[in-house]
C-alpha positions as CSV (number, residue, x, y, z in Angstrom):
1,M,11.9,41.8,5.5
2,A,9.4,38.9,5.9
3,H,11.2,35.5,5.5
4,R,10.2,34.0,2.0
5,I,9.5,30.1,1.6
6,R,9.4,28.2,-1.5
7,V,7.1,25.3,-1.9
8,V,6.1,23.2,-3.9
9,A,3.1,20.6,-4.3
10,A,2.0,18.1,-6.6
11,M,-1.7,18.6,-8.9
12,I,-2.1,14.5,-9.4
13,E,-5.5,13.6,-11.8
14,K,-7.0,10.4,-11.6
15,E,-10.4,10.6,-13.5
16,G,-11.0,13.9,-13.4
17,K,-10.3,13.8,-9.4
18,Y,-7.2,15.3,-7.8
19,L,-5.2,13.9,-4.3
20,I,-5.3,16.3,-2.1
21,T,-3.9,15.4,2.3
22,Q,-4.9,16.2,5.4
23,R,-2.2,17.6,7.2
24,R,-1.6,16.3,11.1
25,P,-3.5,17.3,14.5
26,T,0.1,18.2,15.6
27,A,1.1,20.3,12.4
28,T,0.6,24.0,11.9
29,L,-2.6,24.4,10.4
30,P,-3.6,20.9,12.0
31,L,-6.1,18.9,9.5
32,L,-6.2,21.4,7.1
33,W,-6.5,20.3,3.8
34,E,-3.9,20.7,0.6
35,F,-2.2,19.7,-2.5
36,P,0.2,17.0,-1.4
37,G,4.4,18.6,-1.5
38,G,6.3,20.4,0.5
39,R,9.7,23.2,1.1
40,V,12.4,23.3,-1.9
41,E,15.5,23.2,0.3
42,E,18.8,25.1,-0.6
43,G,19.8,23.8,-4.1
44,E,17.4,21.7,-5.2
45,S,15.0,21.7,-8.0
46,D,11.3,22.6,-7.6
47,E,10.9,18.7,-9.6
48,T,13.5,17.0,-7.0
49,A,12.2,18.3,-4.1
50,L,8.0,16.8,-5.5
51,A,9.3,14.1,-5.8
52,R,11.2,13.6,-2.7
53,E,8.6,15.2,-0.2
54,L,5.8,12.8,-2.0
55,K,8.2,9.5,-1.4
56,E,8.6,11.0,2.6
57,E,4.9,11.5,3.3
58,M,3.3,8.9,1.2
59,E,5.8,6.4,0.1
60,I,4.4,7.4,-4.0
61,D,6.6,8.3,-7.0
62,V,6.0,10.5,-9.5
63,D,6.8,11.7,-12.4
64,V,6.8,16.0,-12.4
65,G,5.3,17.5,-15.5
66,D,4.6,21.2,-16.3
67,R,4.0,24.1,-13.3
68,V,0.7,24.8,-13.8
69,I,-0.1,27.2,-11.0
70,H,2.1,29.9,-9.1
71,V,0.8,31.9,-6.2
72,Q,2.1,34.0,-3.3
73,H,1.1,34.7,-0.2
74,S,1.8,36.9,2.8
75,Y,1.1,34.9,6.0
76,P,1.9,36.9,9.2
77,H,5.5,35.7,9.7
78,Y,6.5,34.8,5.8
79,D,6.2,34.7,2.6
80,I,5.1,32.0,0.7
81,D,5.9,31.1,-2.7
82,F,3.7,28.5,-3.8
83,R,4.4,26.3,-7.1
84,V,2.0,23.8,-8.1
85,Y,3.1,20.9,-10.8
86,R,1.2,18.4,-12.9
87,C,2.1,14.8,-11.9
88,R,1.3,11.2,-12.7
89,L,1.5,9.1,-10.5
90,T,4.2,6.2,-11.2
91,G,4.1,4.1,-8.8
92,G,3.9,3.1,-4.5
93,Q,0.9,2.5,-2.8
94,I,-1.0,5.9,-0.5
95,N,0.6,5.2,2.9
96,H,0.0,7.9,5.6
97,K,3.5,8.1,6.6
98,K,3.4,11.5,7.4
99,V,-0.3,12.9,6.3
100,H,-3.3,12.3,8.5
101,D,-5.9,11.0,5.4
102,H,-6.5,11.3,1.8
103,R,-8.8,11.5,-0.8
104,W,-9.6,12.0,-4.3
105,V,-12.5,14.9,-4.8
106,S,-13.2,16.5,-7.8
107,P,-12.5,20.1,-8.4
108,Q,-16.6,20.8,-8.0
109,E,-16.2,19.3,-4.2
110,M,-12.7,20.4,-3.0
111,D,-14.9,23.5,-1.3
112,K,-16.1,21.4,1.2
113,Y,-12.6,21.2,2.5
114,E,-10.5,23.5,4.6
115,F,-7.6,24.9,2.4
116,P,-4.7,26.8,4.0
117,A,-5.0,30.2,2.6
118,A,-2.1,29.9,-0.6
119,D,-4.0,26.3,-1.1
120,E,-7.4,28.2,-1.4
121,K,-5.7,30.8,-4.1
122,T,-4.6,27.2,-5.8
123,V,-8.0,25.8,-6.0
124,A,-9.7,28.9,-7.6
125,Q,-7.2,28.6,-10.6
126,L,-7.7,24.8,-10.9
127,L,-11.4,25.9,-11.5
128,D,-10.4,27.8,-13.8
129,L,-8.2,25.5,-15.5
130,T,-10.6,22.4,-15.7
131,H,-13.5,24.6,-16.7
């Protein structure tokens, strides 16, 4: 049975644009774009994990709101259980501690950026949500 990984990501909106971050050149799936977030550790809630990851990756603080998207995706060596939460930025300046770059993009511009497969599904659902 494939290993299942639980991943949480943030949908942070500002004036109709959403924050996406670019993976570092040394990461798996290098230089692809994604919604910021990361793995949920043993014993952590989704909300706690998401707030922690955003703090570690970019030194920003967020309020985690409702879960808006839940996607499951199978990669060759593992399955991803991917949950996306609406978040509100409450503090901090975006600092590229563990991300290569970031952009604020409108849903319509998302197709100019290359996302990993699980994120692709999320982008499709985001477009449905915002139309």
